[in-house]
N, C-alpha and C positions, 0 to 999 in steps of 0.2 A: 598695716595695710599700705599706708602711704609710702613707707620706706621701701617696700617691694617695687612700687611703681618708680620711685626715684632711682633705685638700683638699675631697673630696666633702662631708664632714660640715660643714666650715666654710662651704661655698658653699650647701648645700641645707638644713642644719639637723641637729642631733644627734638630733632626733626620728626621723630616718630610720634610726636604728640597728636598729629592729625589723625592717623589711624586709631589711636587710643581714644580720642574724642568721638570718632565715628562709632567705635565699638560701644562706648557709653550710651550714645544715642540709640543704637540698635537694642542694647539691653534694656533701656528705659522706654522703648517705643510705646508699649501699652500704657504706661503711666503718663507719658507725654500726651498721648491721644485722649486719655480720660481727664486730664487736668483742665481745670477751668481757667479762664483768661487771667485771673489774678495769680494763680500758681505757676503758670507757664514760664514767666521770666526766671524763676528760681531753678527750674529744670534746665533751661537753656544756658544759664550761667554756671551751672555745676554746684549751686548752693544746696540742692537737695542731696543728702548723703546717698551714695550708691551702695546698695546692700548686696554686694557681690564680692567674692574673693578676687584679689588682684590676678591670681593665676587664670581665673575664668575670663577676666577682662583681656588679659594679654594673649590668651589662646585664641580669642576672637580677633584681636587687633593685628596679630602677626600675619594671618592670611590676607587681611585687608591691605597690609603693607606690601605683600608680595604681588598684589594686583594693581598697585599704583603704576600708571604709565611712567616710563623712564624719564621723560621730559619733566613731568610734574615732580617726581622724586628729586631730580637734580635741582629744580627750583626751590624745593623745601630745604635742601642742604645749603644752597647759596643764601637763602633767606636767613637761616640760623647763623651763618658766618658773617652776614652784614650787620646783624642787630647788635 
């Protein structure tokens, strides 16, 4: 599963991590809302395993990427080049 995500990042760019993380939060929304305060940090840091196929995650992330404002997208690209 992780290899498919890395393939995506290498092909499309690591700057797309932002929409992928947003997609993870969307997919985990119910779990996050039901989590108690002790569990919440593990959800927000990604330590809770995501029980979804990478293709489902990426199919949600790509439309989010397309909705990014151009200025924000350019900042993401510049940020990944500066780091």
